[in-house]
N, C-alpha and C positions, 0 to 999 in steps of 0.2 A: 629906159627905156618909158617912155607913157603911154596908155591904156588909155582912148576915149569911153569916157563913163565911168570908170571904174576908179574907185575910190578905196587907200587903204583901208583895213579899221585901227581904228586908236586903241593899242594895247592897253591905255590907263582911262579909258570910258568908263568905263562899268568894276568897279572896285570888288574883285571877287580876291577873297583868301586866298593863299596857295600855298600847301602842305607838302614838303619833301619827303619821298617814299623811299624807302632801303629794300629792296631783295634780295632773300638769299635764296638761290637755285632757280634754274630755269627750265627744269620738266614741266611735264603734265601739270603741276597743280600751282609752277612760277607762272605759267604762261594762263592758265586760269585766276589768277587773281591781278595780273596784270591786265588783262581782257577789263577787264570786273572796273579798276582805277580810271581806267581810259573813256569808260563809259558814265562815269559821274557826271563829268560836265555837261553831255547833253541827254542822257537818256529820260532823264525825268522831264515831264512837263511844266516842273515849279524851275524857275528860273530866279535869282542865281543859286547852287548848290551852296551846303556848309562852305567850302574850300574844291578849291580846282589840285589835284593830285598834280605833284609834281615829277616824273620817274626821273630821278636822280642817278641812281645808280644799281644795277644788278651784283652778284655774287656768285659765282662759281671756281670750280679747283680748275677746270681746265680752259688757258687761256682762249684758244681756238672757238669753242664752244659759247662760253660767255660771251666774249668779243662780240660772232653773229647774234648770238641772243638780243643782247644790247641794242643792235644794229635794230635785226626785226622787229624788235617790241616798240623800240621808241626811248631808251633808257639816255641819258646825256653821254655814261661812261657804265665801265664795270672796275670790278674788284676782283684779283683773284683768293686773296685773302680776309676772310670774315672780319678778322680782328683790326683792318684797317677801314673796313666801311665800319663797324657801331662806331666808333670814334670819328666818323665825317660830320660835323656840324652842320650840313644842308640836310645831313635825312632826320628829320623828327617822327615816322612810324617806320619803325623796322619789320620787315612781312618775315615772318621764316616758314618757308615754303619748302625747304629741304630734305632730306632723308630721317625718317627718323630718329633714327640715332643722333644723328645732328640738329635736336630742336634744343637739346639743353644748353648746351655751353654759348653757344651764340646768343641764345634768349638773354639767360643771364647777363652775361657783356653786357646785353646791349641796354638792358634792367638799369644796369649801373650806370650805363653813359648818360640815362634819361630819357632813354625815348622810349615812348610809347612802342608798344608789342602786339603783335597778332600771332598767333605761330598755329601749324596747320594742326590739326589731330592724328593723334595723339598726341597729349600736350610732354610726354617725355616716355621713354619705356620702364620706368621703374616709379613704383610708389614714392621712393625717397627722393627721388630728382623731381617731379612733378610738385608734390610739398613746398621742395625749395625753392622752385621757380612762382609757385602763387607768393609765398612769403617774400623773397626779393621784390616782389610786385608788389607786396602790399608796402614793403620798406619804401618801396623809391618813390611810391605817390603817383606813379600814371596812368596811363591806361590799358589794361590788357585784357586780352581778347583771343577764347580758345576757336579755332575756326569749324564750330558747327552750323555750318551755314543751313541745313535743314529747316531751323529753322527761321528763316527768313523766304519759306517759300509760302506764296499769298494763302493755298489752301491751308496749311501746316498753324499758319498764326490765325485764321479765322478758327480753326479747331480750337487755339488756344482760348480767343475771346472767347469761343459758345462754353467753356468750360469755365470762364471767369465768372459767365454770368449763371451758372450754375443750370442749363438748361438742359445740361444729362442728369443730373442729380447728383448721388451719392455713388462715386465710381465701384464697380467690382470688380472686374476685368480690364489691363491692358496685355495685349500680347501685339507682339512685335518682331517681325524676323528681316535681316536682309543676303540674299540669296543672288551669288555671281557661278557662274560658269568651270573659269579657269583651270581650277584642280581636276576637275570630273575624272579628266583622261589620262589613266596612271602612266601610260608612253609619251602625256607630254613632258618635252625638255623642261630641267628645272628653270633654265634661265628664261622662260613664256610665262611661268605661274608667280606673280606680283610676290604672294606671300610668302615663298620657299627661298625665294633668291633675294641678294642685295645685304641688308638690315636681318631677313628672316622672321621681323617683324610677327608674322603668323595673321590668321585671320579676324582673331578677336581687337588686336590693337589696331588693324586697319578697317576693318567697317563695322565689328561688333562695336565698338564705339561711338560710334553714330547713333547705334541701338539703343544703348544706355543712356545717351543724352536725349534722346525721343522722349524714352520713358521717362526720365527726369522731369524735362521740358516739358511734359501733358499730364502725368499722373501723380506726380510730386517725389518725393527722397522714397528711394528703396532703402528698409531695413535687414532683410535678409535674402540671401541668395544660395539655392542647392542647384547645381552645375557640373556636366559632362561634358570635355572638352575630348577630341578625338584628333587621329591622324590616321587616315584610312591607310596614303601612300607611302610605306614608311623608308621607300629610296623611289628617287628619279634618276633618268637618263640625262646626263647632260648633252649639248652639243656637240663635244667631240668621243660620245658612245659611251659614255664611261659614269657609272652607278652615282651618286650620292645620297645622303640620309637625311632623311627630311624629318625636323622635329617642331617645326613651326606647325600649330594646330589648325586642322582647314574646318572643321565643324565643331559648333558653341553652341547648346542648347542650355538653358536656364530657367527653373524655377523661381520666383520672385516676393516677395511679399513688401508692400505700399508703408510706410510709416501712417498714412491713414486705412489702413486696414484690410485694403484692394488688395489683389494675386493676379498674379499675369505670368507671362512665359516671353522670353527674350533667347532669340537666335540669331548666328549670322553662319553663315557656309558659305565654300569658294567650289563646293563639288555638284551645284545643281546645275543637269542639263537642259537645255532650253531657257534658262533663266540668263538674264544679261546682266542688269543693275537694277532686282528687286527689292525696294525698300518698302514694307507693307507694315500699315498700324491697326489696329481694332480697339476701340474703346466701350466698355458697356458700362451704362450707370443705371438709375432704377427709373430713371424719366425717359432714356432714350439711349442710341449708340452711333457710333461715328467710324468709318472706315477711311484712308489713304491711302494711294499707292503710285511711287514714287515715277512707275512705267506707264503711270494717266496723271499727272502729275499736278493739270488742272482743274480737276474733277474733286470735290468732297464730298462725299455719299455721308447723310443726313439722316436718320430716323429718333424721330420726336414721340413718344406712346399718346401724345395728349394732341395728334392730331385732326385739325377741324371739320374731314368729313368723315365719316364712320365707314369701316370698311373699303376705305385707300390706306393702309395703314401699309408701311415699308420705306425703305432708301430713297431719300430722294437726290440725285445727283445734282451737285452743285459747279456748274463751271465758274470759278474764282475769277472771271474777267472782266466784273462789272464795277463801275466807276466807284461805287460805295464798298468794296474789296481790299483789302490791304493789301499795298502798295500800288497801287490801282495807278497814283504821279508818275510811277515805273512803268507802265505796260501799255502796250498799244491799243488802240479804239476796244469797246466791248467785244469777245468771240476772237480778236488775234491772241491766240497763245502764247506764252511763256515757253521758254527753255530751261534747261538744267542751270546752266549759266547764271542766269539771272537770278537766283537764290545766293549768288556770289557776289552780285550787282549788290545785291539788298545790304547784305551783312557787312561789307565795306562801305559803302555811305553809311551804315548806322553807326562804323568804327569810326571814319572821319569827321563825322556830326558829333560824335561824343568829345574826340581830342581837341575840335576848333574850340566847339562850346563850351566844355566842362561838362557833359553829359552822362548820367550812368550809362555803365552799357547794361548791366542790367535791369530788369528781369529778362528782358527776350534775349540778349546777347549771351555768350556764354563768357565766362569769365577764367581765371585761372585756377580761380578755386573749384569753378565746376571741372576743369579740368583735369583737378587732382583730385576731386569727388567719383570721377569717372574710372581714373587710374585706381583706385580703392578699389570698385566694384569688380573692376575685369581682374582684380589679384585674386579679391575673394573668390570669384568662380573659379580660377583657378585651381586655388587651397580647397574648395570642393569637391574638385573632381579628382583631386588626389587622395583626399582624405574618405569621401566618401559621404562626409555630413555638411548638414546646412551651415553657412558661417554668417554669422551677422556683421554688420557694417559698421565700422567705428570710426570716426572722422577726429581725429587730433592735429588741432593746428593753436 
């Protein structure tokens, strides 16, 4: 049927490379990453993008659910066995958004098949597995990335630039906390408390990994930790009315020393009534300070001691939506604020660009090496809590 005035687009007119995507997991993060891949081709004001992601296959164990996800998210098809997915030659990027305890084996297999791999945090459940993932990725010679997307928030990237330019001088202190409310009520059924059910990974692995990544990204390498981990609600009812034992950590606090000589505190907790998803960090230096709050993610607060007007010192709230701010080409016009999901778009665009144009993931992206070091630090905080001693971080690779 012909329509007057309608011209069918020529798919070959604009030669934009394509890159095949294989997704493991169709839950919250699978949906989040898929959304990001789909937006890469049109959200940027710059055209063309480095490549247009082709959603080749999504993978999950439940046939009905994964088939529905393939239709809903726009994948060409699906697998119910990840062993088959990693062998698909059409898949160039393997995105592991599965549960924490299935990060290791599928990612290792994909790396050995020569796939570029991005894996959600935490990289693994143990230090040994995280180290193996990093070494396998290094040996395979492919691009590898741990999905710490908060690095790709415009305010966080601007803060990184401010630090790299030494506007804050020498850093004295870094303080960071990540607070959620989901375990605050002792009567909440265990099925509704994400860190205590399923893989029972705990708060440290689930969100503490983000805190540690922010510390390393902004303030540098951590040399020692002195930590406390707590389980306040040692049993919880399940939906059937029976009590279950809770071993997964609910709250973590650690004093840290950085290789630079700076000190700090890092916290992660899910027993905080009134909080939803608050990730806050503060940095104090010899010439200034900064703070950022995920619940106010479009604003960076900066205080420089050499303020041009005396008597007007204090924090300046910078709305990071101007055209000269980081990721401006991925934003709406100035003042049209971005949301949480945009960090994932920026992150996955970075990964696609690195794959297609053979660019480095670091220093702005977190590699599997970063994921391994974060795992070491999380493990050290646990050791410190058990022993009551300060633990030195020793990375051996």
